[in-house]
N, C-alpha and C positions, 0 to 999 in steps of 0.2 A: 472794710467790714469783715469781721471774723466769721469763719465758717462754723456751722453747727457741729458739735461733737459727733453727731450721727452721720455726718457727711461720708465717713469711711464705710458705712454700711448701706449707702444708697446706690442705686443703679442710675447713674447720671450720664448725660451726654457731654458735659464739660469736665474733663479729667484734670483736677488740680493737684499739682505736685508740691509746690511751695507757695506760701502766702505769709511772708513775714518781712520785717524791716531790713533784714540783711540781704536777702536774695530777691525781694519783691515777689510779685505774683507770677508763677509759672504754671500755665495751664494749656491743655490741648482740647480744641473743639473737635469732637469726633464727627465724621462725615455722615450725611444723610443721603441715601440712595433713592433717586426718583423711580417710581414704579408707574408703568403705563396704565394699569387697571385701577388706580386709586389716586385721589388728590393729594393725600398726605404722603410724604416720602418715608422710606424705611430708615429709621434712625438707628445708627450704630451706637451702642452704649458701652460703658466701662465693663460691665459684667460679661457682655458678649466677647469682648477682647480677651478677658481673663479666661473664659471658658475655652476659647480657641487656643490660648496659651497652654491650658491644661491638656487639651487634646494633643497638641504637638509634643508636650513633655512625655505623655504616655506612649506615644508612637516612638519617640527617640529612645526611651528606656526599654520598652518591652518587645519591640520588633527585633532588635539584635538578640535579646535573651531568647525569644521564641525560635530564631534561626539556629542558635547554638543548641537549644534543647532538642530541636528536630533532628539534628545531626547525631544525637545520642551521646554527645560529650558530657561527662559529669560536670556539675557546677564547680567553678573555681573562682577564688577571690571573694572578698567580702561583698562587693557590689552585686555580683550574680547571685550569691547565696542569699543575700538579704531580700532581694526582690522576688526571687523564686520561692523563698520560704513563705512569703505572704500569700502567694497563689496556692501553694500546697496546703497551708492552713485553712484557707477558705474552702477548698475542695474537700478536704478530709474531715474538717471539724464543723463545717456549716452546711455545705451542699449535700453531702452523702447522708449524714445523720437525719436531716429534716426533709429532704426531698426523696431520699431512697437511693440505694446503690445502683438500681437498675436505670433510673431516670436522671440521676444527678448530672452525668456528663453532658447531657443535652442542654442543661441550663447553666452550667459552670461558666461559660463565656460571658453571659449576662451578669452573673454574680460578680465575677472578676471586674468587669467593666464598670458597673455601678459603684462598687466599693472604691476602686482606684480614682474614679472621677470625683466622687464626693470627698475622699480623703485629700486629694490634691487641691480641690477648691477650698476646703477648710484650712489647709496649711498655708496657702498663698495669702490668706487674710492676715497672717502674722508678718508678712513682708511689708516694709514701709511703702506707702503710695499705691499699694494694690488694694485688695479687698476680697471678701468671701462671697462668691455668688450664691452659696447656700444660705447666706443671711437674708436672701430675698425670697418671699413666699412664692413668687411666680416660678422661680427656678426649682424649688423643692416640690411645688405642685406638679410641674412637668415631669420630674423624676418619679413622683408617686403615681402619676397617670401612666407612665411607661410600665411600672411594676403592676399596676392594676390590669392593663391590657395583657401583660404576660401571664399573670396568674389565671385569669378567667379564660383567656384564649387557649392556653395550654390545657386547662381542665376540660373545656368543651371539645377540643380536638382529641384528647385522650378518651373521653367517654364515647365520642362518635366512632373512633377507630376500633375500640374494643366492643362496641355494640351492646353494652350492658350498663345498668345503673349501679351506683355505689351501694344501693340497698341490697342488691344481690350478693355483693361481697360481704356486707355486714351480716347477712343471713347465713353465709357459709363460714365465716371466721368468728363471728361474735358469739357470746354465750347466750343462752335462752333466757334473756331478761325481758322486761316489758318492752324495751325499745327494740329488741331483736324480733319479738313477735309482731310488732308493727311493721318492721322491715319485711318479714315473711308475708304479711298480708298485702303489702305493697307489691311484692313480686307476683303474688297470686292474682291480684287485680290486673297486673300488666299482661299476664298470660290469658286471663279471661277476655280482655279487650282484643288481644290478637286472635283468639279463637272464635269469638261470637260477635264482637261489635265492630270489627274492622275488616273489610274485604281485602285490604292491601296488607298482606302479612309482613311484607318487608319493612313497614313503618311501625310495627307493633313495639319494637324495642326502643323507639324514640319517644313514644308517648309518655312513659314514666318520667323522662327528663323534665317535662313540663308540669306534670301532675304530682310529682313527688311530694312537695310540701303540703299540698292539700289532702291528697289521698292518705298519705302516711299518718298525718296528724289526726285526720278524721277517724281512721280505724283505731288509733291509740285512744282517743277520747271515748269511742264506743266501748272500748274494753275496760277503761278505768273510771270514767265519770260516774257510772252507776254505783261503783264501789265507794266513792267518796261522798255520795249523797247530793252532789251538785246537779241542779236541773239540767237535763239534756239540751235545753234550748240555749244554754250558755256556751255550748261547745263551739258553734260557728264563730261567734265574736272572738273567743279566745284563739281559735285557729287563725282567723284573719289578723289578729294582733301579733301573734307569734310569727306568721309569715312576713308581715310588714317589718318586724324587728330584724328578722333574718335577712330580708332583702336590703334594708338600709345598712345593716352591719357590714356588707361588702364595701359600701362607699365610705363608711366611717373608718374602716381599717386603712383605706388609702389616704383619707384625710389625716389620720393620726401619723402616718409616715411623713407627710409633708409638714405638718405643724410641729411635730417633735424636733425634726432636724432644723427647721427655720428658727424656732424659739430658742434653742440652745445656742446656736451660732450667733444669732442676732443679739441675744442677751449678753454673751461673753464680750463681744466687740463693743457693745454699748457701755458696759462697765469699765473696760479699758479706756475708752474715749473720755468718759467723765472723770476718771482718776487723773488722766493727763491734763484735763482742763483746769484742775486745781492750781497748776503752776501759773496759768494765765490769770486766774482770778487773784492770785497773791502777788502779781508783778508790781503793784503799787504799794505793797506793804513794806515794813522794815526789812532791810537786807537779811537779817538773821531769820526772821519769820519766813521770808521767801526761800532762803536756803533750806530750812527745815522742811517746808512744804514740798520743795523740789526733790529733796532726797527721799522723802517718804513716798511721793508719787512715783518716782522712778523705780524705787525698790518694790512697791506694790505692783506696778505694771510688769516688771520682770518676773515676779513670783506668779502672777496671774497668767502671764504668757506661757510659762511652763505648764500650768494647769490647762491652758487652752490647747496645747499640743496633745495632751492626753484626751481632752474632749474631742478634738478633731478625729483621732483614731476611734474613740468610743462611739461617736455618733455615726461615723461611716460603717462601723461594724453593726450597730443596732439596726440601721436601715437595711443593711444586707441580710442580717439574721432574720428580721421580721419578714422580709420578702421571701426568703427561703422557707420560713415556717408557714406562711400563708399559702405558698405554692404547694408545699408538701401536703397540707391539709386538704386542699382542693383536689389534688391528684389521687390521694389515698384516704378518702373519708372513712373507710372501714376501720382504720387504725386510730 
């Protein structure tokens, strides 16, 4: 029984290498590891093995490069220059412009790691009998979840360590627009809470972190709703709606990271698989027709494979770029 053209993009426990009349069926049953705390064993899958292979490739390539760079020796040879140029580009053109020169170096290791991991996973999908783990939504979802934790964890840590709310920076650096007046009002409310409504002065700077969306938007509506003629009673529903949209927006951004990467990689491999399947469909046709179909299919796959190489780099860059952009926005909301 022939395999589905989508077999190449599936995360399976039986790894098939050949299945034809010349070689027969060659497949490997991946092991399942029994666990004491659950009935079902832990099943090793094809994408797990490929991800481990990617990790080993990254260590084999970049650990020697890191040791040479640490010694202060200038890059020599195409191999060293090629891979170090990728790291330099990500630091200078992605991390620093969008995270900031002051904070970029703290997050560059993650930026490097996630870019290289996604890139190698994408490229291994072009190797026969392998596959792209990034063509599985569970893999891209896990990567997006890691970025989600980094973005919000770093932002919370930054605000707690600096002891101030981004609205204060907006009041200092922003122009005196309507939004800046709302930020000034928010800072004023924070000081009022610290002076009159809270006996614990040391927690006064933490309260605006929780009340910022509600207090800031409420003061903004108080200042602008009367001018527009909208009844004041509509203010609270609009505030709650905007707060809900802003809250869900954080999760939507992470979902976009996962779905964008998965959809592009999965779609590319699906198209390649179906083009190659034309050869099998035409096997019983006239030899001339079969030859034409075979030549056209092979030529189309080669051309699209070159495009897939570009897509592999592009999607790894987009995922990394958006992660840096979202992280920079959360760290420096005043900008």
